[in-house]
C-alpha positions as CSV (number, residue, x, y, z in Angstrom):
1,X,138.7,192.9,65.0
2,X,136.6,193.2,61.8
3,X,134.1,195.9,61.0
4,X,131.2,195.2,58.6
5,X,129.1,197.3,56.2
6,X,125.8,195.5,55.5
7,X,122.5,195.9,53.7
8,X,119.2,194.5,55.1
9,X,116.0,194.3,53.1
10,X,112.4,193.7,53.7
11,X,112.1,191.3,50.7
12,X,113.5,191.0,47.2
13,X,113.6,194.5,45.7
14,X,112.0,195.8,48.9
15,X,112.9,198.5,51.3
16,X,116.7,198.7,52.0
17,X,118.8,199.8,54.9
18,X,122.6,200.2,54.9
19,X,124.5,200.0,58.2
20,X,127.9,199.4,59.9
21,X,128.7,197.2,62.9
22,X,131.6,195.4,64.6
23,X,129.4,192.5,65.5
24,X,127.5,191.3,62.3
25,X,126.0,188.2,63.9
26,X,124.5,190.2,66.8
27,X,123.3,193.1,64.5
28,X,121.7,190.7,62.0
29,X,119.8,189.0,64.9
30,X,118.6,192.4,66.2
31,X,117.3,193.3,62.7
32,X,115.7,189.9,62.2
33,X,113.9,190.0,65.6
34,X,113.1,193.8,65.5
35,X,114.5,194.4,69.0
36,X,115.6,198.0,68.3
37,X,113.0,200.6,67.6
38,X,113.3,202.6,64.4
39,X,113.2,202.4,60.7
40,X,114.1,198.8,60.2
41,X,111.6,197.6,62.7
42,X,108.8,199.9,61.5
43,X,109.3,198.7,57.9
44,X,110.2,195.1,58.7
45,X,113.6,195.4,57.1
46,X,115.1,192.3,58.6
47,X,116.9,190.1,56.0
48,X,120.7,190.4,55.7
49,X,121.2,190.4,51.9
50,X,124.8,191.8,51.6
51,X,127.8,192.5,53.7
52,X,131.6,193.1,53.5
53,X,134.3,193.1,56.1
54,X,136.8,195.9,56.7
55,X,139.9,196.0,58.8
56,X,139.3,199.4,60.4
57,X,136.3,201.3,61.7
58,X,137.2,204.3,59.6
59,X,137.2,202.2,56.4
60,X,133.8,200.7,57.2
61,X,132.3,204.1,58.0
62,X,133.7,205.6,54.8
63,X,132.3,202.7,52.7
64,X,128.9,202.9,54.5
65,X,128.6,206.6,53.8
66,X,129.5,206.1,50.1
67,X,126.9,203.3,49.7
68,X,124.2,205.4,51.4
69,X,124.7,208.1,48.8
70,X,124.3,205.6,45.9
71,X,121.2,205.4,43.9
72,X,118.9,202.4,44.5
73,X,119.8,200.6,41.2
74,X,123.5,200.5,42.2
75,X,122.6,199.0,45.6
76,X,120.4,196.4,43.9
77,X,123.2,195.5,41.6
78,X,125.6,195.1,44.5
79,X,123.2,192.8,46.2
80,X,122.5,190.7,43.1
81,X,126.2,190.1,42.4
82,X,126.8,188.4,45.8
83,X,123.3,187.2,46.5
84,X,121.2,186.7,43.4
85,X,118.5,184.8,45.2
86,X,118.2,187.4,48.0
87,X,118.5,184.7,50.7
88,X,119.0,185.8,54.3
89,X,122.8,185.6,54.7
90,X,122.5,185.7,58.5
91,X,121.5,182.1,58.5
92,X,125.0,181.2,57.4
93,X,126.8,183.2,60.0
94,X,128.2,181.4,63.0
95,X,129.2,182.7,66.4
């Protein structure tokens, strides 16, 4: 089983949210359709712009916590390295 750390955004250089899940496809769908009340739905943070896989829940949680403490410019740099066009990566995920 894989665990994922991910970043969703409202738009290029927009509002960011960092999270962790064991079902990236489902979680990306939830963000994209705003089915869960809270920050991401309120601010339309719904585009999966970065993610990475981890072999354990503990490793993913640790990485998520580190990234959440980063300043914004570091997060933007992380996104730009993998996804310079800020396309929605959930469109390329398959079940």
